[in-house]
C-alpha positions as a Markdown table, in Angstrom:
| # | Residue | x | y | z |
|---|---|---|---|---|
| 1 | Met | 24.5 | 50.1 | -23.6 |
| 2 | Ile | 28.0 | 48.7 | -24.0 |
| 3 | Ile | 28.7 | 48.1 | -27.6 |
| 4 | Lys | 32.0 | 46.2 | -28.7 |
| 5 | Glu | 33.0 | 45.4 | -32.2 |
| 6 | Ile | 34.8 | 42.0 | -32.3 |
| 7 | Asn | 35.9 | 39.5 | -35.0 |
| 8 | Cys | 34.7 | 35.9 | -34.9 |
| 9 | Lys | 36.5 | 32.9 | -36.2 |
| 10 | Thr | 33.3 | 30.9 | -37.1 |
| 11 | Leu | 29.7 | 31.7 | -37.8 |
| 12 | Leu | 27.8 | 28.9 | -39.5 |
| 13 | Asn | 27.8 | 26.4 | -36.6 |
| 14 | Lys | 26.1 | 23.1 | -36.1 |
| 15 | Ser | 22.9 | 23.3 | -34.1 |
| 16 | Lys | 20.5 | 21.0 | -32.1 |
| 17 | Ile | 17.6 | 23.2 | -33.3 |
| 18 | Glu | 18.2 | 23.0 | -37.1 |
| 19 | Asp | 21.2 | 21.9 | -39.1 |
| 20 | Tyr | 23.1 | 25.2 | -38.5 |
| 21 | Cys | 22.7 | 28.3 | -36.5 |
| 22 | Ile | 24.0 | 31.8 | -36.9 |
| 23 | Asn | 24.6 | 34.3 | -34.1 |
| 24 | Cys | 25.9 | 37.7 | -35.4 |
| 25 | Tyr | 25.7 | 39.2 | -32.0 |
| 26 | Ile | 26.7 | 38.2 | -28.5 |
| 27 | Gly | 24.2 | 39.5 | -25.8 |
| 28 | Cys | 20.8 | 41.1 | -26.5 |
| 29 | Ser | 19.4 | 44.5 | -25.7 |
| 30 | His | 16.0 | 43.1 | -25.4 |
| 31 | Ser | 16.9 | 42.2 | -21.8 |
| 32 | Cys | 14.4 | 39.4 | -21.4 |
| 33 | Lys | 14.2 | 38.4 | -17.7 |
| 34 | Tyr | 13.7 | 34.7 | -18.5 |
| 35 | Cys | 16.4 | 34.3 | -21.2 |
| 36 | Tyr | 18.4 | 31.1 | -21.1 |
| 37 | Ala | 21.0 | 32.6 | -23.3 |
| 38 | Glu | 22.3 | 34.6 | -20.4 |
| 39 | Phe | 23.8 | 31.6 | -18.7 |
| 40 | Ile | 25.3 | 30.3 | -21.9 |
| 41 | Thr | 26.7 | 33.7 | -22.9 |
| 42 | Arg | 28.4 | 34.2 | -19.5 |
| 43 | Lys | 29.8 | 30.7 | -19.7 |
| 44 | Met | 31.4 | 31.5 | -23.1 |
| 45 | Thr | 32.5 | 35.0 | -22.5 |
| 46 | Ser | 34.0 | 37.1 | -19.7 |
| 47 | His | 30.9 | 39.5 | -19.5 |
| 48 | Lys | 29.9 | 40.4 | -15.9 |
| 49 | Glu | 27.6 | 43.3 | -16.9 |
| 50 | Glu | 23.8 | 43.2 | -16.3 |
| 51 | Trp | 22.1 | 41.1 | -18.9 |
| 52 | Gly | 20.7 | 43.4 | -21.6 |
| 53 | Ser | 23.2 | 46.1 | -21.1 |
| 54 | Phe | 25.9 | 44.8 | -23.6 |
| 55 | Val | 26.2 | 43.5 | -27.1 |
| 56 | Asp | 29.2 | 42.3 | -28.9 |
| 57 | Val | 29.0 | 42.8 | -32.7 |
| 58 | Lys | 30.7 | 40.3 | -34.9 |
| 59 | Ile | 31.6 | 42.9 | -37.6 |
| 60 | Asn | 33.3 | 40.3 | -39.9 |
| 61 | Ala | 30.3 | 37.9 | -39.7 |
| 62 | Pro | 29.3 | 38.1 | -43.4 |
| 63 | Asn | 32.9 | 37.6 | -44.5 |
| 64 | Ile | 33.3 | 34.6 | -42.4 |
| 65 | Leu | 30.0 | 33.2 | -43.5 |
| 66 | Arg | 30.9 | 33.8 | -47.2 |
| 67 | Glu | 34.0 | 31.6 | -46.8 |
| 68 | Glu | 32.4 | 28.9 | -44.5 |
| 69 | Ile | 29.3 | 28.3 | -46.6 |
| 70 | Lys | 31.5 | 27.2 | -49.6 |
| 71 | Arg | 32.6 | 24.2 | -47.5 |
| 72 | Lys | 29.3 | 23.3 | -45.9 |
| 73 | Lys | 26.6 | 20.8 | -46.9 |
| 74 | Lys | 23.3 | 22.5 | -47.7 |
| 75 | Gly | 21.1 | 22.5 | -44.5 |
| 76 | Lys | 18.5 | 24.6 | -42.7 |
| 77 | Val | 19.9 | 27.6 | -40.9 |
| 78 | Phe | 18.4 | 29.1 | -37.6 |
| 79 | Leu | 18.8 | 32.7 | -36.8 |
| 80 | Ser | 19.5 | 33.0 | -33.9 |
| 81 | Ser | 19.9 | 30.6 | -31.0 |
| 82 | Leu | 21.6 | 32.9 | -28.4 |
| 83 | Thr | 20.5 | 36.4 | -29.4 |
| 84 | Asp | 17.8 | 38.2 | -31.4 |
| 85 | Pro | 18.9 | 38.7 | -35.0 |
| 86 | Tyr | 16.7 | 41.8 | -35.2 |
| 87 | Gln | 17.5 | 43.5 | -31.9 |
| 88 | Pro | 17.8 | 47.3 | -32.3 |
| 89 | Ile | 21.6 | 47.4 | -33.1 |
| 90 | Glu | 20.9 | 45.3 | -36.3 |
| 91 | Lys | 19.3 | 48.5 | -37.8 |
| 92 | Lys | 22.8 | 50.1 | -37.9 |
| 93 | Tyr | 25.1 | 47.1 | -38.7 |
| 94 | Glu | 22.8 | 45.0 | -41.0 |
| 95 | Leu | 24.8 | 41.9 | -40.3 |
| 96 | Thr | 21.7 | 39.7 | -40.3 |
| 97 | Arg | 20.6 | 41.1 | -43.6 |
| 98 | Lys | 24.1 | 40.6 | -45.1 |
| 99 | Cys | 24.1 | 37.0 | -44.0 |
| 100 | Leu | 20.6 | 36.4 | -45.3 |
| 101 | Glu | 21.8 | 37.7 | -48.8 |
| 102 | Ile | 24.6 | 35.1 | -48.7 |
| 103 | Leu | 22.4 | 32.2 | -47.5 |
| 104 | Leu | 19.9 | 33.1 | -50.3 |
| 105 | Asn | 22.7 | 33.1 | -52.9 |
| 106 | Tyr | 23.4 | 29.5 | -51.8 |
| 107 | Asn | 19.8 | 28.6 | -51.5 |
| 108 | Phe | 20.0 | 27.5 | -47.8 |
| 109 | Pro | 16.6 | 27.2 | -46.1 |
| 110 | Ile | 16.2 | 29.6 | -43.2 |
| 111 | Val | 14.2 | 29.8 | -39.8 |
| 112 | Val | 14.2 | 33.2 | -38.2 |
| 113 | Gln | 13.2 | 33.7 | -34.5 |
| 114 | Thr | 12.6 | 37.2 | -33.2 |
| 115 | Lys | 10.6 | 39.6 | -31.1 |
| 116 | Ser | 11.2 | 42.6 | -33.3 |
| 117 | Tyr | 9.2 | 44.6 | -35.8 |
| 118 | Leu | 12.5 | 45.3 | -37.6 |
| 119 | Val | 12.2 | 41.9 | -39.3 |
| 120 | Leu | 9.9 | 43.5 | -41.8 |
| 121 | Arg | 12.9 | 45.4 | -43.2 |
| 122 | Asp | 14.1 | 42.1 | -44.8 |
| 123 | Leu | 10.7 | 41.0 | -46.3 |
| 124 | Asp | 12.1 | 41.6 | -49.8 |
| 125 | Leu | 14.7 | 38.8 | -49.0 |
| 126 | Phe | 12.3 | 36.4 | -47.3 |
| 127 | Lys | 10.1 | 36.4 | -50.4 |
| 128 | Lys | 13.0 | 35.1 | -52.5 |
| 129 | Phe | 13.8 | 32.1 | -50.4 |
| 130 | Glu | 12.4 | 28.8 | -51.5 |
| 131 | Ser | 12.1 | 27.8 | -47.8 |
| 132 | Cys | 11.7 | 30.5 | -45.2 |
| 133 | Lys | 10.0 | 30.4 | -41.7 |
| 134 | Ile | 9.7 | 33.4 | -39.5 |
| 135 | Gly | 8.9 | 32.9 | -35.8 |
| 136 | Phe | 7.6 | 35.5 | -33.4 |
| 137 | Thr | 8.0 | 35.0 | -29.7 |
| 138 | Ile | 4.8 | 36.1 | -28.0 |
| 139 | Thr | 4.7 | 35.1 | -24.4 |
| 140 | Thr | 1.5 | 37.1 | -23.7 |
| 141 | Leu | -1.0 | 39.4 | -25.3 |
| 142 | Asp | -0.9 | 41.7 | -22.3 |
| 143 | Asp | 1.7 | 44.4 | -23.1 |
| 144 | Asp | 2.0 | 45.5 | -19.5 |
| 145 | Ile | 3.3 | 41.9 | -18.7 |
| 146 | Arg | 5.5 | 42.1 | -21.8 |
| 147 | Lys | 7.1 | 45.3 | -20.6 |
| 148 | Ile | 8.1 | 43.6 | -17.3 |
| 149 | Phe | 9.6 | 40.4 | -18.8 |
| 150 | Glu | 10.8 | 41.7 | -22.2 |
| 151 | Pro | 11.3 | 45.5 | -21.5 |
| 152 | Asn | 13.1 | 46.3 | -24.8 |
| 153 | Ser | 11.4 | 44.0 | -27.3 |
| 154 | Ser | 8.7 | 45.3 | -29.7 |
| 155 | Ser | 5.3 | 45.8 | -28.3 |
| 156 | Val | 2.5 | 43.1 | -28.7 |
| 157 | Glu | 0.8 | 45.5 | -31.2 |
| 158 | Glu | 3.9 | 45.9 | -33.2 |
| 159 | Lys | 4.5 | 42.1 | -33.2 |
| 160 | Ile | 0.9 | 41.5 | -34.4 |
| 161 | Lys | 1.2 | 44.1 | -37.2 |
| 162 | Ala | 4.4 | 42.5 | -38.4 |
| 163 | Ile | 2.8 | 39.1 | -38.4 |
| 164 | Glu | -0.1 | 40.4 | -40.4 |
| 165 | Ile | 2.2 | 41.9 | -43.0 |
| 166 | Leu | 4.4 | 38.8 | -43.2 |
| 167 | Lys | 1.2 | 36.6 | -43.6 |
| 168 | Asn | -0.2 | 38.9 | -46.3 |
| 169 | Asn | 3.0 | 38.4 | -48.3 |
| 170 | Gly | 2.8 | 34.6 | -48.1 |
| 171 | Ile | 5.4 | 34.0 | -45.5 |
| 172 | Phe | 5.2 | 31.0 | -43.2 |
| 173 | Val | 4.9 | 32.3 | -39.7 |
| 174 | Tyr | 5.0 | 30.4 | -36.5 |
| 175 | Ile | 4.5 | 31.6 | -32.9 |
| 176 | Phe | 6.8 | 30.7 | -30.1 |
| 177 | Phe | 4.6 | 30.7 | -27.0 |
| 178 | Gly | 7.3 | 30.4 | -24.5 |
| 179 | Pro | 8.2 | 30.3 | -21.9 |
| 180 | Val | 4.8 | 30.1 | -20.5 |
| 181 | Leu | 4.6 | 32.5 | -17.5 |
| 182 | Pro | 2.5 | 30.6 | -14.8 |
| 183 | Phe | -0.6 | 32.5 | -13.6 |
| 184 | Leu | 0.2 | 35.3 | -16.0 |
| 185 | Ser | 0.4 | 34.2 | -19.6 |
| 186 | Asp | -1.8 | 31.1 | -19.0 |
| 187 | Glu | -4.7 | 33.0 | -17.6 |
| 188 | Asn | -6.4 | 33.7 | -21.0 |
| 189 | Leu | -5.5 | 30.8 | -23.2 |
| 190 | Glu | -8.7 | 31.0 | -25.2 |
| 191 | Glu | -8.1 | 34.6 | -26.0 |
| 192 | Tyr | -4.4 | 33.8 | -26.9 |
| 193 | Phe | -5.2 | 31.0 | -29.3 |
| 194 | Asn | -8.2 | 32.8 | -30.8 |
| 195 | Lys | -5.7 | 35.5 | -31.8 |
| 196 | Met | -3.6 | 32.8 | -33.4 |
| 197 | Val | -6.6 | 31.7 | -35.5 |
| 198 | Glu | -7.4 | 35.2 | -36.4 |
| 199 | Leu | -3.8 | 35.8 | -37.6 |
| 200 | Asn | -3.9 | 32.6 | -39.5 |
| 201 | Ile | -0.6 | 31.4 | -37.8 |
| 202 | Asp | 0.9 | 28.2 | -39.5 |
| 203 | Glu | 2.1 | 26.7 | -36.2 |
| 204 | Val | 2.5 | 27.3 | -32.5 |
| 205 | Leu | 5.4 | 26.1 | -30.4 |
| 206 | Ile | 5.0 | 25.9 | -26.7 |
| 207 | Asp | 7.6 | 25.7 | -24.1 |
| 208 | Lys | 7.9 | 25.8 | -20.3 |
| 209 | Leu | 10.2 | 28.0 | -18.3 |
| 210 | Asn | 13.6 | 26.3 | -18.1 |
| 211 | Leu | 15.8 | 27.3 | -15.2 |
| 212 | Lys | 19.4 | 27.7 | -16.2 |
| 213 | Pro | 22.0 | 28.4 | -13.3 |
| 214 | Gly | 21.6 | 32.0 | -12.1 |
| 215 | Leu | 18.2 | 32.5 | -13.9 |
| 216 | Trp | 16.1 | 32.1 | -10.8 |
| 217 | Asn | 17.7 | 35.2 | -9.3 |
| 218 | Ser | 16.6 | 37.4 | -12.1 |
| 219 | Ile | 13.1 | 36.0 | -12.2 |
| 220 | Arg | 12.8 | 36.2 | -8.3 |
| 221 | Lys | 13.6 | 39.9 | -8.4 |
| 222 | Val | 10.9 | 40.5 | -11.1 |
| 223 | Leu | 8.3 | 38.6 | -9.1 |
| 224 | Glu | 9.2 | 40.4 | -5.8 |
| 225 | Thr | 8.9 | 43.8 | -7.5 |
| 226 | Asn | 5.8 | 43.2 | -9.6 |
| 227 | Tyr | 4.0 | 40.0 | -8.6 |
| 228 | Pro | 5.0 | 39.3 | -4.9 |
| 229 | Lys | 1.9 | 37.1 | -4.4 |
| 230 | Leu | 3.1 | 34.7 | -7.2 |
| 231 | Leu | 6.6 | 34.2 | -5.8 |
| 232 | Glu | 5.8 | 31.2 | -3.7 |
| 233 | Glu | 3.6 | 29.6 | -6.4 |
| 234 | Trp | 6.4 | 30.0 | -8.9 |
| 235 | Arg | 8.8 | 28.6 | -6.5 |
| 236 | Lys | 6.7 | 25.4 | -6.1 |
| 237 | Ile | 6.2 | 25.0 | -9.8 |
| 238 | Leu | 9.9 | 25.4 | -10.6 |
| 239 | Phe | 11.5 | 23.6 | -7.7 |
| 240 | Leu | 9.1 | 21.1 | -6.4 |
| 241 | Lys | 7.4 | 18.1 | -8.0 |
| 242 | Asn | 3.9 | 19.1 | -9.2 |
| 243 | Asn | 1.6 | 18.5 | -12.2 |
| 244 | Tyr | 1.3 | 22.1 | -13.3 |
| 245 | Trp | 3.1 | 21.7 | -16.8 |
| 246 | Asp | 1.2 | 18.4 | -17.5 |
| 247 | Leu | -2.1 | 20.0 | -16.8 |
| 248 | Leu | -1.1 | 23.0 | -18.9 |
| 249 | Lys | -0.3 | 20.8 | -21.8 |
| 250 | Lys | -3.7 | 19.1 | -21.6 |
| 251 | Arg | -5.5 | 22.4 | -21.6 |
| 252 | Ile | -3.5 | 23.7 | -24.6 |
| 253 | Lys | -4.0 | 20.4 | -26.5 |
| 254 | Arg | -7.7 | 20.6 | -26.0 |
| 255 | Ile | -7.9 | 24.3 | -27.2 |
| 256 | Cys | -5.6 | 23.7 | -30.2 |
| 257 | Tyr | -7.7 | 20.6 | -31.2 |
| 258 | Glu | -10.9 | 22.5 | -31.0 |
| 259 | Lys | -9.6 | 25.4 | -32.9 |
| 260 | Lys | -7.7 | 23.2 | -35.5 |
| 261 | Ile | -4.3 | 24.9 | -34.6 |
| 262 | Lys | -1.1 | 23.0 | -35.4 |
| 263 | Tyr | 1.0 | 22.8 | -32.3 |
| 264 | Ile | 4.3 | 21.4 | -31.1 |
| 265 | Phe | 5.4 | 21.2 | -27.4 |
| 266 | Cys | 9.1 | 21.7 | -26.6 |
| 267 | Tyr | 8.8 | 19.9 | -23.3 |
């Protein structure tokens, strides 16, 4: 893992997801094979290394936020849009935690998106926010599939345990079911959403696989190595006109309606 400490000029930036977003790190060691952030990160930086093998640490992030927030209108902050705020290196640097402390001091609402059990470390802070939502990305309940597409993220079991603890402490928890992995994560939708009911999830967000430039090469390699029989099917879904995503949407809508699950489609 290539770790580089850098200084940033801005941190609390405008966002299309929420009012603002914060990214304390550039790159992500979770090494997710479908990650759209790879394309954006390479476009913004000079990184040529394999995705997941480098992380730039914005060591002055809390100091920058402390100054920026004084001049900003109060708004909802998303952590994070291009990285995981609780990837392993956060355990050492605690930049996310330090930024949360500042946001709490100014009473800014937060939305946190992660795949990491480490999020529980900051439960004490989450409980103090007037408005706090924690989102867990769970693309599948099958940990063997998770290991292939998200090799360094927390296991499915760890994610579920973290969700249970957050819910038991009164935290709003949503699940990001995305991207849906055709013929892999959509094979047991009933089981998936039954688990959401069991966990008393507040909301489920669903998204399809969005191909950014260069991303297909990464996905193709994964399929060739692990699911060669699915390669052609994925190619048809991603590159040719078909009704796969529309049919999937209908299936999920029906299941969520029957199970009284609040859902939002991102596509």
